[in-house]
N, C-alpha and C positions, 0 to 999 in steps of 0.2 A: 739679337733677342730670339729665343726659341718660342714658337707658338705651338702649344699642345691642344688647348681648348679654345674654341671660338663661340661667343655668344651672339645670337641673332635675336633682336627684340622687335616683336611684331610678327604675327603669324599669318598675315594677309597674303595676297598674291605674291608680292616680292619677297617678303620674309621667308615664307615656306620654300620658295624656289631657291633662295640663297642658301638656306639651311641644308637642303638636299644636295646642292652643288658641293658644299663643304664636306659633307659626309661621304659623298662619292669620291672625293679626293683623299679620304682617309683621316679627316680631322674629327676629333671628338667635338660634338656640336650641341650647344644648348639652344633650344628654341623657346623663347619666353613670350607669353601673351597673357594679359589679365583675364581674358575670356576663355574658359575651359572648352566651350563649344567650338570656338575657332581653332584651338589646339587640336581637338578631336578631328575636326575637318582636315587640318593640315596633315595629321598622322595618316588618315585614311587616303588622302591624295598621294602621299609619299608611297604608301603600300601599292596603290593602283599604278603609279608611274613605274615603279620598280618591277612590278609583276608584268607590265607591258614590255619592259626590256628583257625580262626572262623569256616571255613568249616569242620575242623576236630573235632570241639567241644571242643577245648582246651582253647579258650577264648571266651567271649561273644562279640557281636558287640559293645556294650557299652564300654567294656574294651578296645577294639581295638581303639576306638576314644579317650579314655582317654590317652592311651599310645602315640598316634600320637600327641596329644595336648601338651605333655611334651617335644617334640623336636622342637627347633627353628633352622631353617636353615638360615645361613647368609654367605654372601661373604664380609662382612665388618669387618675388624679386630677390629675396635672400639667397636663393639658389644660383643666382647669376654671378658666378665666380669664374673668370677666364683671363687669358692674356690679351685677348682682342675682342672687341665688340663691334657689331654692325647694327645700327638702329634703322628700322624700316617701319616706323609708326606713322601716325597721321602727319600730313604735310603742313605742319605749323611749327614755328620756331619755339614758342613757349613750352609745349609739352616735350619737344625734343631736348631742349636745354635742361628741363627738370629731370628727365630720365637719365641723361648723361651725367648730371651732377650726383644723382643717387648711385649710379654705377661707380663713379669716381670715389665715392666714400666707402663703397663696399670692397673695392679691389686695390691691388698693390700699386706702387708708384710707377711701374713701367707699363701699365696697361694702356692700350691704344683704343681710342674711341672713334669709330668711323660712322658717318651718316650717309645713308643711301638716298638722300633727298634728290629730287629731280631738278630743282631749280632754286631752292632757298640758298641764301648766302652762307657758305661754310664759315667765312670770317665772322659774321654776326653771331653764328652759333658758338664758335670757339671763344669769342670775347666774353661770353657769359658762363663758360664752363670752368670748373676749378683749375684744370690744367690745359690751357689753350694750345700749348705746344704739342699735346698728344691727341689733338682733334684733327681729323682729315676727312675729306669726302671720298666716298667709294660708291660710285653710281653704276649699278648693274642695270641691264636692260631686260625687258620681259619677252619671252620666258627665260629666267635666269639660268636654268639648267642647259639651255641651248645656245643662247646668244654669247658670242665670244668676247665682245668688247666690254671693257670696264673702264670708266673714267676715274682717274685718281686725282683728286682735287686738293691742292695745297694752298695754305694761306700764309700771310707774312709771319704768323706765329709758329708754323709747323716745324718741328725739330727735323733736321735732315735724316736722322736715324729712323724716325717714324715714317718718313716718306720712303726710304729705301726698303724698310721692312714690309711696308704695305705693297710696294711694287713687286717685291719678291713673292709675297703671299699670293697675289693675283696670278703670277706665272705658275706657281706651284699647284693651283687649282685648275690649271689648264685654260686660263683666260688670257686675253691680250690686253695689257694695261696701256692706257693712253694718259700720260701725265699732262695736267693743265693747271694753270693758276685760277683762283676763284674769280668768276665773272658771271653775269646774269645768263642762266641757261647752260653754263659751261660751254662745251663745243657742240655736241650733237643736238641738244634741244634748241640751242641758238640757231644753228643752221637749218634745222627742220621746221621752224615756225612757218616759213612761207609755203612749205609743202602742204601743210594743213590749212593755213589761213586763206591762201589764195584759192584753194579748192572750195572752201566754204563761201568765199566771196562769189564764186561762179554760181553756187546754189542760191545765194541771196539775190543775185541779179537775174535768176531764172535763165541762165545761159546754158545750163546742162543739168544733169541729175546725178545722184549718188552712184548708181550702177554704171552709168556711162563713163564718168570720170575715173572710177576705179579700173574699169576695163581698159580705157585708153592709156592710163599711166602704167598699168601692168604690162601692156603690149610694148611699151617703150623700154622695158627692162627693170622697172621697179618690182621688187618681189611681192609687195602688197600695195594696193591703192590706198590713198589717204584715209578713206572712211573705214575700210576694213581694219587698217592699222590703228585708228583712233578707238574703234570698238575693242580691239585686242588690248591696247594699253589701258583703256578705261576712260570714258569721256570726262569723268570727274577729275581724274589725274591730269589728262591732257589739257583740259580747260584751266585747271589751277596753274599748270606750268605756263600756259599762254598768258594768263593774267599776271603771274609773277615776273616773267621776262618783260612784258609790256610796261609794268610799273617801274621796274628797276632801270629800264633804259629811257625813262622820261616820257613814256606814253607816245611813241611815234605812231602816226596814223596807220602806217603800213602794217603794224603789228597789233592793231586793235582786235581783241578777241571777238569772236562771232556770237551774235545773239542766238543763232540757231543752236550752237553747242551749249550755250548757257541754258536755253530752254530744256534741252535734253537732260542736262544735269539736274535741273530743278524738278523734272518729272521722274527722276530716278532711272532714266534710261542710260545707264552707264556703259552699255556694250555687252560683251559676252558674259561678264560676271553677273549681270543682272537679268540676262535673258533677252534684252532688246537695247538697241541704240539706233544707228543708222540702218541696221538690219535686225531681223528677229532671229533668235537662236533657240534651239531645243536642247534641253539638258541631256548629257550623255551619261 
């Protein structure tokens, strides 16, 4: 199956990053969001990021304009016609299923539907979509334009051709695909839970502090300490993933989400994107 146009639904942090990644790889890209203000913000961010690459000599001004021309921004679902879709909307099954079913009705019979969910069950999503055999997980990491790893998550329903097409697409956009079967947290988020949760436990027990733990773990070779990383990911997202993995695995005590992070989420301290989290940030 040849892919010419890829639709990305949701122009938040992940959606806009994925859209820019696809356009940089030469794909005609649709970026859909119901909120025109979020679309305008995504467009402005794309222009800033590409201009930054121009200033660093990594792309030419002409190349920048060609990349931007590949992205169509729309808040009309009727415009979402493509061979491949990646949804990156709110981390809840019901709206994801509703969107994918709407896209399935609008598009042709070979269209592939990928979810960028961090931890929700791809199998549960696929069960409720018109064509479960064409549903797959495609989990990018933040920032999508930089991080190379992409988890490709298949279910018992996934058509082998859909899996192979998706793996090939990930390679064509310059990423490294890791194939895995559907399970709570997939691979990375499952393995990473203790990194965050045990660090938070030390804070709860007043055995250390945020700055010290980040500094110690970075000195051992981690590129980012757990608190800097949670602020980058977004505490709302990170906490939701922790809760999802905890619930799906039968609530093991070792994976119980932290009340400290829950409180930050409730206070709107989501990290870099909100201006504060474990650290305070100034807008650039």
